[in-house]
Biopython code that builds the backbone (N, CA, C, O; Angstrom):
import numpy as np
from Bio.PDB.StructureBuilder import StructureBuilder

atoms = [
    (1, "UNK", "N", (-15.847, -6.870, -14.990)),
    (1, "UNK", "CA", (-14.955, -6.852, -16.244)),
    (1, "UNK", "C", (-13.620, -6.196, -15.612)),
    (1, "UNK", "O", (-12.657, -6.437, -16.340)),
    (2, "UNK", "N", (-13.309, -5.499, -14.564)),
    (2, "UNK", "CA", (-11.926, -5.281, -14.245)),
    (2, "UNK", "C", (-11.096, -6.233, -14.039)),
    (2, "UNK", "O", (-9.905, -6.305, -14.341)),
    (3, "UNK", "N", (-11.995, -7.216, -13.331)),
    (3, "UNK", "CA", (-11.087, -8.479, -12.932)),
    (3, "UNK", "C", (-10.610, -9.230, -14.314)),
    (3, "UNK", "O", (-9.558, -9.865, -14.240)),
    (4, "UNK", "N", (-11.076, -9.213, -15.150)),
    (4, "UNK", "CA", (-10.871, -9.988, -16.539)),
    (4, "UNK", "C", (-9.536, -9.265, -16.942)),
    (4, "UNK", "O", (-8.473, -9.817, -17.227)),
    (5, "UNK", "N", (-9.790, -7.979, -16.909)),
    (5, "UNK", "CA", (-8.917, -7.206, -17.650)),
    (5, "UNK", "C", (-7.264, -7.205, -16.765)),
    (5, "UNK", "O", (-6.138, -7.460, -17.191)),
    (6, "UNK", "N", (-7.643, -6.888, -15.696)),
    (6, "UNK", "CA", (-6.650, -7.363, -14.972)),
    (6, "UNK", "C", (-5.713, -8.368, -15.018)),
    (6, "UNK", "O", (-4.578, -8.460, -15.487)),
    (7, "UNK", "N", (-6.548, -9.192, -14.348)),
    (7, "UNK", "CA", (-5.773, -10.853, -14.699)),
    (7, "UNK", "C", (-5.080, -11.252, -16.126)),
    (7, "UNK", "O", (-4.092, -11.985, -16.172)),
    (8, "UNK", "N", (-5.609, -10.777, -17.112)),
    (8, "UNK", "CA", (-5.060, -10.884, -18.434)),
    (8, "UNK", "C", (-3.899, -10.025, -18.700)),
    (8, "UNK", "O", (-3.039, -10.396, -19.499)),
    (9, "UNK", "N", (-3.810, -8.798, -18.026)),
    (9, "UNK", "CA", (-3.089, -7.666, -17.684)),
    (9, "UNK", "C", (-1.440, -8.368, -17.051)),
    (9, "UNK", "O", (-0.254, -8.201, -17.334)),
    (10, "UNK", "N", (-2.226, -9.200, -16.069)),
    (10, "UNK", "CA", (-0.895, -9.657, -15.120)),
    (10, "UNK", "C", (-0.235, -11.207, -15.882)),
    (10, "UNK", "O", (0.847, -11.633, -15.477)),
    (11, "UNK", "N", (-0.726, -11.684, -16.591)),
    (11, "UNK", "CA", (-0.379, -13.108, -17.759)),
    (11, "UNK", "C", (0.341, -12.122, -18.754)),
    (11, "UNK", "O", (1.556, -12.146, -18.561)),
    (12, "UNK", "N", (0.053, -11.472, -19.517)),
    (12, "UNK", "CA", (0.484, -10.660, -20.191)),
    (12, "UNK", "C", (2.026, -10.140, -19.698)),
    (12, "UNK", "O", (3.022, -10.666, -20.196)),
    (13, "UNK", "N", (2.117, -9.294, -18.896)),
    (13, "UNK", "CA", (3.532, -8.835, -18.200)),
    (13, "UNK", "C", (4.305, -9.893, -17.731)),
    (13, "UNK", "O", (5.522, -9.708, -17.760)),
    (14, "UNK", "N", (3.771, -11.282, -17.175)),
    (14, "UNK", "CA", (4.605, -12.086, -16.817)),
    (14, "UNK", "C", (5.429, -12.872, -17.778)),
    (14, "UNK", "O", (6.597, -13.223, -17.613)),
    (15, "UNK", "N", (4.434, -13.166, -19.110)),
    (15, "UNK", "CA", (4.938, -13.739, -20.297)),
    (15, "UNK", "C", (6.337, -12.633, -21.146)),
    (15, "UNK", "O", (7.293, -13.024, -21.816)),
    (16, "UNK", "N", (6.090, -11.742, -20.910)),
    (16, "UNK", "CA", (7.279, -10.662, -21.294)),
    (16, "UNK", "C", (8.694, -11.122, -20.473)),
    (16, "UNK", "O", (8.824, -11.474, -19.300)),
    (17, "UNK", "N", (9.650, -10.986, -21.498)),
    (17, "UNK", "CA", (11.171, -11.362, -20.968)),
    (17, "UNK", "C", (11.477, -10.411, -19.870)),
    (17, "UNK", "O", (11.002, -9.284, -20.009)),
    (18, "UNK", "N", (12.119, -10.627, -18.895)),
    (18, "UNK", "CA", (12.465, -9.961, -17.755)),
    (18, "UNK", "C", (11.532, -9.325, -16.629)),
    (18, "UNK", "O", (10.335, -9.570, -16.476)),
    (19, "UNK", "N", (12.236, -8.553, -15.954)),
    (19, "UNK", "CA", (11.139, -7.944, -14.951)),
    (19, "UNK", "C", (10.568, -6.823, -15.174)),
    (19, "UNK", "O", (11.305, -5.840, -15.260)),
    (20, "UNK", "N", (9.521, -6.695, -15.285)),
    (20, "UNK", "CA", (8.760, -5.321, -15.769)),
    (20, "UNK", "C", (8.907, -4.234, -14.845)),
    (20, "UNK", "O", (8.793, -4.398, -13.631)),
    (21, "UNK", "N", (9.164, -3.093, -15.398)),
    (21, "UNK", "CA", (9.206, -1.675, -14.703)),
    (21, "UNK", "C", (8.349, -0.747, -15.515)),
    (21, "UNK", "O", (8.586, -0.416, -16.677)),
    (22, "UNK", "N", (7.137, -0.290, -14.649)),
    (22, "UNK", "CA", (6.203, 0.795, -14.860)),
    (22, "UNK", "C", (6.788, 2.086, -15.657)),
    (22, "UNK", "O", (7.694, 2.687, -15.079)),
    (23, "UNK", "N", (6.427, 2.505, -16.738)),
    (23, "UNK", "CA", (6.776, 3.674, -17.186)),
    (23, "UNK", "C", (5.440, 4.625, -17.788)),
    (23, "UNK", "O", (4.545, 4.358, -18.589)),
    (24, "UNK", "N", (5.764, 5.820, -17.018)),
    (24, "UNK", "CA", (4.912, 6.757, -17.187)),
    (24, "UNK", "C", (4.974, 8.227, -17.422)),
    (24, "UNK", "O", (6.073, 8.764, -17.284)),
    (25, "UNK", "N", (4.112, 8.832, -17.703)),
    (25, "UNK", "CA", (4.099, 10.332, -17.731)),
    (25, "UNK", "C", (2.804, 11.203, -17.284)),
    (25, "UNK", "O", (2.086, 11.820, -18.071)),
    (26, "UNK", "N", (2.604, 11.125, -15.599)),
    (26, "UNK", "CA", (3.632, 11.131, -14.611)),
    (26, "UNK", "C", (3.728, 9.975, -14.248)),
    (26, "UNK", "O", (2.611, 9.464, -14.339)),
    (27, "UNK", "N", (4.527, 9.204, -13.847)),
    (27, "UNK", "CA", (4.456, 8.294, -13.008)),
    (27, "UNK", "C", (4.079, 7.899, -11.786)),
    (27, "UNK", "O", (3.703, 6.771, -11.467)),
    (28, "UNK", "N", (4.206, 9.029, -10.977)),
    (28, "UNK", "CA", (3.460, 9.337, -9.521)),
    (28, "UNK", "C", (2.214, 9.034, -9.760)),
    (28, "UNK", "O", (1.834, 8.228, -8.910)),
    (29, "UNK", "N", (0.994, 9.422, -10.882)),
    (29, "UNK", "CA", (-0.004, 9.269, -10.966)),
    (29, "UNK", "C", (-0.597, 8.162, -11.533)),
    (29, "UNK", "O", (-1.592, 7.608, -11.066)),
    (30, "UNK", "N", (0.121, 7.755, -12.746)),
    (30, "UNK", "CA", (-0.231, 6.711, -13.507)),
    (30, "UNK", "C", (0.080, 5.397, -12.497)),
    (30, "UNK", "O", (-0.817, 4.618, -12.173)),
    (31, "UNK", "N", (1.336, 5.273, -12.089)),
    (31, "UNK", "CA", (1.358, 4.120, -11.187)),
    (31, "UNK", "C", (0.731, 3.719, -10.162)),
    (31, "UNK", "O", (0.544, 2.505, -10.075)),
    (32, "UNK", "N", (0.266, 4.531, -9.180)),
    (32, "UNK", "CA", (-0.724, 4.547, -8.303)),
    (32, "UNK", "C", (-1.984, 3.874, -8.804)),
    (32, "UNK", "O", (-2.416, 2.868, -8.242)),
    (33, "UNK", "N", (-2.701, 4.527, -10.069)),
    (33, "UNK", "CA", (-3.670, 4.363, -10.411)),
    (33, "UNK", "C", (-3.590, 2.578, -10.902)),
    (33, "UNK", "O", (-4.427, 1.761, -10.518)),
    (34, "UNK", "N", (-2.694, 2.316, -11.590)),
    (34, "UNK", "CA", (-2.708, 0.787, -12.245)),
    (34, "UNK", "C", (-2.195, -0.023, -10.799)),
    (34, "UNK", "O", (-2.889, -0.986, -10.470)),
    (35, "UNK", "N", (-1.421, 0.204, -10.225)),
    (35, "UNK", "CA", (-1.251, -0.658, -9.166)),
    (35, "UNK", "C", (-2.535, -1.083, -8.084)),
    (35, "UNK", "O", (-2.876, -2.144, -7.562)),
    (36, "UNK", "N", (-2.949, 0.042, -8.048)),
    (36, "UNK", "CA", (-4.415, -0.218, -7.111)),
    (36, "UNK", "C", (-5.318, -1.082, -7.751)),
    (36, "UNK", "O", (-5.904, -1.963, -7.122)),
    (37, "UNK", "N", (-5.501, -0.866, -9.151)),
    (37, "UNK", "CA", (-6.115, -1.873, -10.018)),
    (37, "UNK", "C", (-5.546, -3.340, -10.304)),
    (37, "UNK", "O", (-6.272, -4.278, -10.633)),
    (38, "UNK", "N", (-4.236, -3.421, -10.148)),
    (38, "UNK", "CA", (-3.688, -4.748, -9.839)),
    (38, "UNK", "C", (-4.120, -5.323, -8.861)),
    (38, "UNK", "O", (-4.920, -6.250, -8.990)),
    (39, "UNK", "N", (-3.721, -4.934, -7.754)),
    (39, "UNK", "CA", (-3.616, -5.390, -6.607)),
    (39, "UNK", "C", (-5.371, -5.588, -6.268)),
    (39, "UNK", "O", (-5.727, -6.691, -5.854)),
    (40, "UNK", "N", (-6.116, -4.807, -6.404)),
    (40, "UNK", "CA", (-7.734, -4.872, -6.168)),
    (40, "UNK", "C", (-8.402, -6.199, -6.593)),
    (40, "UNK", "O", (-8.990, -7.087, -5.976)),
    (41, "UNK", "N", (-7.977, -5.921, -8.310)),
    (41, "UNK", "CA", (-8.506, -7.221, -9.013)),
    (41, "UNK", "C", (-7.589, -8.342, -9.564)),
    (41, "UNK", "O", (-7.994, -9.498, -9.686)),
    (42, "UNK", "N", (-6.579, -8.025, -9.827)),
    (42, "UNK", "CA", (-5.647, -9.500, -9.939)),
    (42, "UNK", "C", (-4.779, -10.070, -8.578)),
    (42, "UNK", "O", (-4.037, -11.052, -8.628)),
    (43, "UNK", "N", (-5.032, -9.237, -7.331)),
    (43, "UNK", "CA", (-4.389, -9.685, -6.131)),
    (43, "UNK", "C", (-2.868, -9.645, -6.424)),
    (43, "UNK", "O", (-2.199, -10.402, -5.721)),
    (44, "UNK", "N", (-2.157, -8.846, -7.400)),
    (44, "UNK", "CA", (-0.570, -8.718, -7.165)),
    (44, "UNK", "C", (-0.272, -7.872, -8.410)),
    (44, "UNK", "O", (-1.083, -7.775, -9.331)),
    (45, "UNK", "N", (0.933, -7.260, -8.402)),
    (45, "UNK", "CA", (1.419, -6.305, -9.172)),
    (45, "UNK", "C", (3.151, -6.820, -9.731)),
    (45, "UNK", "O", (4.243, -6.652, -9.188)),
    (46, "UNK", "N", (2.832, -7.368, -10.798)),
    (46, "UNK", "CA", (4.400, -8.013, -11.541)),
    (46, "UNK", "C", (5.399, -6.628, -11.624)),
    (46, "UNK", "O", (6.579, -6.568, -11.970)),
    (47, "UNK", "N", (4.541, -5.612, -11.207)),
    (47, "UNK", "CA", (5.640, -4.286, -11.052)),
    (47, "UNK", "C", (6.900, -4.219, -9.767)),
    (47, "UNK", "O", (8.035, -3.749, -9.688)),
    (48, "UNK", "N", (5.875, -5.051, -8.762)),
    (48, "UNK", "CA", (6.334, -5.009, -7.839)),
    (48, "UNK", "C", (6.198, -3.249, -7.367)),
    (48, "UNK", "O", (5.171, -2.658, -7.699)),
    (49, "UNK", "N", (7.213, -2.555, -6.649)),
    (49, "UNK", "CA", (7.463, -1.016, -6.512)),
    (49, "UNK", "C", (7.915, -0.387, -7.473)),
    (49, "UNK", "O", (7.884, 0.829, -7.287)),
    (50, "UNK", "N", (8.498, -0.837, -8.834)),
    (50, "UNK", "CA", (9.334, -0.209, -9.768)),
    (50, "UNK", "C", (8.404, 0.658, -10.413)),
    (50, "UNK", "O", (7.255, 0.249, -10.581)),
    (51, "UNK", "N", (8.782, 1.962, -10.854)),
    (51, "UNK", "CA", (7.823, 2.938, -11.763)),
    (51, "UNK", "C", (9.335, 3.657, -11.797)),
    (51, "UNK", "O", (10.254, 3.657, -10.978)),
    (52, "UNK", "N", (9.158, 4.347, -13.281)),
    (52, "UNK", "CA", (10.333, 5.200, -13.787)),
    (52, "UNK", "C", (9.197, 6.414, -14.493)),
    (52, "UNK", "O", (8.359, 6.096, -15.336)),
    (53, "UNK", "N", (9.336, 7.570, -14.061)),
    (53, "UNK", "CA", (9.156, 8.811, -14.767)),
    (53, "UNK", "C", (9.601, 9.326, -15.842)),
    (53, "UNK", "O", (10.623, 10.012, -15.791)),
    (54, "UNK", "N", (9.101, 9.163, -16.746)),
    (54, "UNK", "CA", (9.635, 9.722, -18.325)),
    (54, "UNK", "C", (9.764, 11.228, -17.840)),
    (54, "UNK", "O", (10.816, 11.396, -18.457)),
    (55, "UNK", "N", (9.550, 12.472, -17.233)),
    (55, "UNK", "CA", (9.828, 13.416, -17.367)),
    (55, "UNK", "C", (11.217, 13.535, -16.389)),
    (55, "UNK", "O", (12.091, 14.364, -16.644)),
    (56, "UNK", "N", (11.302, 12.650, -15.299)),
    (56, "UNK", "CA", (12.525, 12.662, -14.389)),
    (56, "UNK", "C", (13.655, 12.030, -15.352)),
    (56, "UNK", "O", (14.807, 12.450, -15.243)),
    (57, "UNK", "N", (13.351, 11.049, -16.271)),
    (57, "UNK", "CA", (14.323, 10.390, -17.229)),
    (57, "UNK", "C", (14.686, 11.629, -18.012)),
    (57, "UNK", "O", (15.849, 12.033, -17.975)),
    (58, "UNK", "N", (13.895, 12.168, -18.619)),
    (58, "UNK", "CA", (14.166, 13.457, -19.671)),
    (58, "UNK", "C", (15.133, 14.405, -18.728)),
    (58, "UNK", "O", (16.229, 14.697, -19.207)),
    (59, "UNK", "N", (14.796, 14.904, -17.414)),
    (59, "UNK", "CA", (15.955, 15.804, -16.820)),
    (59, "UNK", "C", (17.212, 15.193, -16.564)),
    (59, "UNK", "O", (18.221, 15.887, -16.440)),
    (60, "UNK", "N", (17.252, 13.418, -16.434)),
    (60, "UNK", "CA", (18.775, 13.086, -16.596)),
    (60, "UNK", "C", (19.249, 13.335, -18.059)),
    (60, "UNK", "O", (20.257, 14.030, -18.186)),
    (61, "UNK", "N", (18.710, 12.903, -19.057)),
    (61, "UNK", "CA", (19.190, 12.846, -19.993)),
    (61, "UNK", "C", (19.812, 14.109, -21.005)),
    (61, "UNK", "O", (20.716, 14.197, -21.836)),
    (62, "UNK", "N", (18.649, 15.133, -20.352)),
    (62, "UNK", "CA", (19.011, 16.470, -21.002)),
    (62, "UNK", "C", (19.680, 17.436, -20.055)),
    (62, "UNK", "O", (20.018, 18.597, -20.282)),
    (63, "UNK", "N", (19.794, 16.788, -19.041)),
    (63, "UNK", "CA", (20.773, 17.798, -17.735)),
    (63, "UNK", "C", (20.196, 19.036, -17.713)),
    (63, "UNK", "O", (20.881, 20.049, -17.857)),
    (64, "UNK", "N", (18.538, 19.083, -17.482)),
    (64, "UNK", "CA", (18.067, 20.154, -17.347)),
    (64, "UNK", "C", (17.220, 20.399, -16.121)),
    (64, "UNK", "O", (16.655, 19.334, -15.872)),
    (65, "UNK", "N", (16.863, 21.364, -15.207)),
    (65, "UNK", "CA", (16.235, 21.354, -14.326)),
    (65, "UNK", "C", (15.060, 20.492, -14.506)),
    (65, "UNK", "O", (14.662, 20.251, -15.645)),
    (66, "UNK", "N", (14.418, 19.962, -13.374)),
    (66, "UNK", "CA", (13.171, 19.253, -13.505)),
    (66, "UNK", "C", (12.145, 20.011, -13.900)),
    (66, "UNK", "O", (11.776, 19.568, -14.988)),
    (67, "UNK", "N", (11.239, 21.281, -13.453)),
    (67, "UNK", "CA", (10.580, 22.221, -14.143)),
    (67, "UNK", "C", (10.704, 22.598, -15.733)),
    (67, "UNK", "O", (9.818, 23.196, -16.343)),
    (68, "UNK", "N", (11.849, 22.190, -16.269)),
    (68, "UNK", "CA", (12.013, 22.602, -17.568)),
    (68, "UNK", "C", (12.281, 21.440, -18.384)),
    (68, "UNK", "O", (12.780, 21.568, -19.502)),
    (69, "UNK", "N", (11.904, 20.019, -17.767)),
    (69, "UNK", "CA", (12.082, 19.152, -18.410)),
    (69, "UNK", "C", (10.740, 18.626, -19.183)),
    (69, "UNK", "O", (10.599, 17.431, -19.443)),
    (70, "UNK", "N", (9.687, 19.694, -19.557)),
    (70, "UNK", "CA", (8.318, 19.299, -20.051)),
    (70, "UNK", "C", (8.624, 18.545, -21.324)),
    (70, "UNK", "O", (9.731, 18.296, -21.800)),
    (71, "UNK", "N", (7.352, 18.212, -21.809)),
    (71, "UNK", "CA", (7.228, 17.846, -23.100)),
    (71, "UNK", "C", (7.744, 18.865, -24.206)),
    (71, "UNK", "O", (8.257, 18.506, -25.266)),
    (72, "UNK", "N", (7.544, 20.160, -23.825)),
    (72, "UNK", "CA", (7.643, 21.114, -24.693)),
    (72, "UNK", "C", (9.393, 21.327, -24.817)),
    (72, "UNK", "O", (9.872, 21.753, -25.868)),
    (73, "UNK", "N", (10.127, 21.037, -23.822)),
    (73, "UNK", "CA", (11.595, 21.064, -23.394)),
    (73, "UNK", "C", (12.117, 20.106, -24.182)),
    (73, "UNK", "O", (13.285, 20.306, -24.518)),
    (74, "UNK", "N", (11.583, 19.088, -24.592)),
    (74, "UNK", "CA", (12.316, 17.623, -25.048)),
    (74, "UNK", "C", (12.381, 18.314, -26.621)),
    (74, "UNK", "O", (11.738, 19.268, -27.058)),
    (75, "UNK", "N", (13.175, 17.653, -27.143)),
    (75, "UNK", "CA", (13.947, 17.499, -28.724)),
    (75, "UNK", "C", (12.369, 16.992, -29.382)),
    (75, "UNK", "O", (11.520, 16.297, -28.824)),
    (76, "UNK", "N", (12.346, 17.414, -30.322)),
    (76, "UNK", "CA", (11.194, 17.077, -31.213)),
    (76, "UNK", "C", (11.285, 15.620, -31.746)),
    (76, "UNK", "O", (10.318, 14.918, -32.040)),
    (77, "UNK", "N", (12.535, 15.288, -31.821)),
    (77, "UNK", "CA", (12.514, 13.997, -32.528)),
    (77, "UNK", "C", (12.453, 12.781, -31.976)),
    (77, "UNK", "O", (12.531, 11.701, -32.561)),
    (78, "UNK", "N", (12.259, 13.058, -30.408)),
    (78, "UNK", "CA", (11.847, 11.883, -29.684)),
    (78, "UNK", "C", (10.146, 11.524, -29.946)),
    (78, "UNK", "O", (9.624, 10.438, -29.693)),
    (79, "UNK", "N", (9.661, 12.363, -30.342)),
    (79, "UNK", "CA", (8.130, 12.384, -30.487)),
    (79, "UNK", "C", (7.842, 11.567, -32.110)),
    (79, "UNK", "O", (8.380, 11.894, -33.168)),
    (80, "UNK", "N", (6.872, 10.476, -31.911)),
    (80, "UNK", "CA", (6.418, 9.953, -33.365)),
    (80, "UNK", "C", (5.041, 10.774, -33.494)),
    (80, "UNK", "O", (4.730, 11.701, -32.746)),
    (81, "UNK", "N", (4.250, 10.279, -34.584)),
    (81, "UNK", "CA", (3.071, 10.961, -34.797)),
    (81, "UNK", "C", (1.918, 10.823, -33.892)),
    (81, "UNK", "O", (0.812, 11.348, -34.025)),
    (82, "UNK", "N", (2.318, 10.064, -32.975)),
    (82, "UNK", "CA", (1.035, 9.429, -32.339)),
    (82, "UNK", "C", (0.434, 10.544, -31.338)),
    (82, "UNK", "O", (1.184, 11.138, -30.564)),
    (83, "UNK", "N", (-1.029, 10.817, -31.391)),
    (83, "UNK", "CA", (-1.929, 11.770, -30.672)),
    (83, "UNK", "C", (-1.820, 11.714, -29.352)),
    (83, "UNK", "O", (-1.785, 10.630, -28.769)),
    (84, "UNK", "N", (-1.766, 12.664, -28.836)),
    (84, "UNK", "CA", (-2.224, 12.822, -27.367)),
    (84, "UNK", "C", (-3.837, 13.288, -27.287)),
    (84, "UNK", "O", (-4.389, 14.388, -27.298)),
    (85, "UNK", "N", (-4.288, 11.983, -27.207)),
    (85, "UNK", "CA", (-5.987, 12.307, -26.744)),
    (85, "UNK", "C", (-6.677, 12.151, -25.816)),
    (85, "UNK", "O", (-7.892, 12.293, -25.951)),
    (86, "UNK", "N", (-5.994, 11.731, -24.297)),
    (86, "UNK", "CA", (-6.239, 11.538, -23.193)),
    (86, "UNK", "C", (-7.415, 10.268, -23.153)),
    (86, "UNK", "O", (-8.339, 10.156, -22.347)),
    (87, "UNK", "N", (-7.056, 9.336, -24.320)),
    (87, "UNK", "CA", (-7.906, 8.021, -24.211)),
    (87, "UNK", "C", (-6.549, 7.404, -23.756)),
    (87, "UNK", "O", (-5.411, 7.669, -24.143)),
    (88, "UNK", "N", (-7.046, 6.374, -22.689)),
    (88, "UNK", "CA", (-5.819, 5.805, -22.151)),
    (88, "UNK", "C", (-4.824, 5.087, -22.752)),
    (88, "UNK", "O", (-3.615, 5.224, -22.564)),
    (89, "UNK", "N", (-5.441, 4.219, -23.574)),
    (89, "UNK", "CA", (-4.501, 3.240, -24.563)),
    (89, "UNK", "C", (-3.764, 4.036, -25.412)),
    (89, "UNK", "O", (-2.610, 3.660, -25.614)),
    (90, "UNK", "N", (-4.271, 5.401, -26.157)),
    (90, "UNK", "CA", (-3.670, 6.015, -27.313)),
    (90, "UNK", "C", (-2.543, 6.865, -26.380)),
    (90, "UNK", "O", (-1.461, 7.190, -26.868)),
    (91, "UNK", "N", (-2.874, 7.156, -25.129)),
    (91, "UNK", "CA", (-1.808, 7.950, -24.549)),
    (91, "UNK", "C", (-0.780, 7.300, -24.023)),
    (91, "UNK", "O", (0.264, 7.865, -23.694)),
    (92, "UNK", "N", (-1.028, 5.882, -23.887)),
    (92, "UNK", "CA", (-0.097, 4.734, -23.434)),
    (92, "UNK", "C", (0.979, 4.332, -24.552)),
    (92, "UNK", "O", (2.170, 4.099, -24.351)),
    (93, "UNK", "N", (0.245, 4.300, -25.867)),
    (93, "UNK", "CA", (1.409, 4.018, -26.737)),
    (93, "UNK", "C", (2.171, 5.344, -27.074)),
    (93, "UNK", "O", (3.402, 5.324, -27.081)),
    (94, "UNK", "N", (1.550, 6.390, -27.328)),
    (94, "UNK", "CA", (2.407, 7.627, -27.249)),
    (94, "UNK", "C", (3.376, 7.750, -26.311)),
    (94, "UNK", "O", (4.534, 7.943, -26.682)),
    (95, "UNK", "N", (3.072, 7.662, -25.011)),
    (95, "UNK", "CA", (4.340, 7.665, -23.730)),
    (95, "UNK", "C", (5.428, 6.733, -24.319)),
    (95, "UNK", "O", (6.568, 7.043, -24.666)),
    (96, "UNK", "N", (4.623, 5.120, -24.368)),
    (96, "UNK", "CA", (5.692, 4.240, -24.812)),
    (96, "UNK", "C", (6.741, 4.664, -25.955)),
    (96, "UNK", "O", (7.950, 4.443, -25.883)),
    (97, "UNK", "N", (6.178, 5.221, -26.879)),
    (97, "UNK", "CA", (7.271, 5.589, -28.302)),
    (97, "UNK", "C", (7.964, 6.564, -28.014)),
    (97, "UNK", "O", (9.047, 6.689, -28.586)),
    (98, "UNK", "N", (7.511, 7.591, -26.988)),
    (98, "UNK", "CA", (8.413, 8.728, -26.506)),
    (98, "UNK", "C", (9.393, 8.146, -25.687)),
    (98, "UNK", "O", (10.524, 8.604, -25.847)),
    (99, "UNK", "N", (9.260, 7.259, -24.853)),
    (99, "UNK", "CA", (10.080, 6.753, -23.773)),
    (99, "UNK", "C", (11.281, 5.634, -24.622)),
    (99, "UNK", "O", (12.422, 5.614, -24.162)),
    (100, "UNK", "N", (11.057, 5.030, -25.451)),
    (100, "UNK", "CA", (11.664, 4.285, -26.376)),
    (100, "UNK", "C", (12.651, 5.028, -27.025)),
    (100, "UNK", "O", (13.848, 4.739, -27.006)),
    (101, "UNK", "N", (12.052, 6.179, -27.717)),
    (101, "UNK", "CA", (12.845, 7.098, -28.273)),
    (101, "UNK", "C", (14.190, 7.710, -27.356)),
    (101, "UNK", "O", (15.386, 7.790, -27.638)),
    (102, "UNK", "N", (13.453, 8.076, -26.204)),
    (102, "UNK", "CA", (14.480, 8.848, -25.707)),
    (102, "UNK", "C", (15.625, 7.633, -24.762)),
    (102, "UNK", "O", (16.749, 7.909, -24.342)),
    (103, "UNK", "N", (15.039, 6.544, -24.654)),
    (103, "UNK", "CA", (16.377, 5.374, -24.068)),
    (103, "UNK", "C", (17.316, 5.302, -25.332)),
    (103, "UNK", "O", (18.514, 5.576, -25.262)),
    (104, "UNK", "N", (16.668, 4.904, -26.523)),
    (104, "UNK", "CA", (17.429, 4.815, -27.742)),
    (104, "UNK", "C", (18.625, 5.831, -27.635)),
    (104, "UNK", "O", (19.817, 5.568, -27.477)),
    (105, "UNK", "N", (18.144, 6.799, -27.733)),
    (105, "UNK", "CA", (19.081, 7.812, -27.988)),
    (105, "UNK", "C", (20.127, 7.838, -26.740)),
    (105, "UNK", "O", (21.322, 7.639, -26.960)),
    (106, "UNK", "N", (19.712, 8.053, -25.607)),
    (106, "UNK", "CA", (20.601, 7.823, -24.248)),
    (106, "UNK", "C", (21.432, 6.490, -24.361)),
    (106, "UNK", "O", (22.434, 6.612, -23.657)),
    (107, "UNK", "N", (21.397, 5.438, -24.893)),
    (107, "UNK", "CA", (22.017, 4.217, -25.196)),
    (107, "UNK", "C", (22.880, 4.367, -26.412)),
    (107, "UNK", "O", (23.780, 3.551, -26.611)),
    (108, "UNK", "N", (22.667, 5.339, -27.220)),
    (108, "UNK", "CA", (23.269, 5.339, -28.270)),
    (108, "UNK", "C", (22.763, 4.573, -29.468)),
    (108, "UNK", "O", (23.503, 4.416, -30.439)),
    (109, "UNK", "N", (21.707, 4.156, -29.449)),
    (109, "UNK", "CA", (20.928, 3.090, -30.473)),
    (109, "UNK", "C", (20.038, 3.515, -31.289)),
    (109, "UNK", "O", (19.112, 2.847, -31.749)),
    (110, "UNK", "N", (20.391, 5.151, -31.599)),
    (110, "UNK", "CA", (19.172, 5.766, -32.409)),
    (110, "UNK", "C", (19.549, 5.921, -33.449)),
    (110, "UNK", "O", (18.808, 6.394, -34.310)),
]
sb = StructureBuilder()
sb.init_structure("model")
sb.init_model(0)
sb.init_chain("A")
sb.init_seg("    ")
for serial, (resi, resn, name, xyz) in enumerate(atoms, 1):
    if name == "N":
        sb.init_residue(resn, " ", resi, " ")
    sb.init_atom(name, np.array(xyz, "f"), 0.0, 1.0, " ", f" {name:<3s}", serial, name[0])
structure = sb.get_structure()
């Protein structure tokens, strides 16, 4: 089953506009996990080696020390009502919404 899921994931990523960049919290852990699955079961990674860490992005946007750039130190309006359940899909949706809110604000589109 992982072969089917990862191959479908690659097809979906390739159908998106632009070159994909992996975004995660923490990217250092999540990227390695996803990259291994992509290489092992799909034979490729459309991300190449591009990964962006949400906490590091928050550090830059907030101009705070890295250790103080935790979710608790981030503005509440960056967070939508998505639960943090430790269920992979739900956590990915939560992280995606968080990053989109951060990006929109940083680019002046919020």
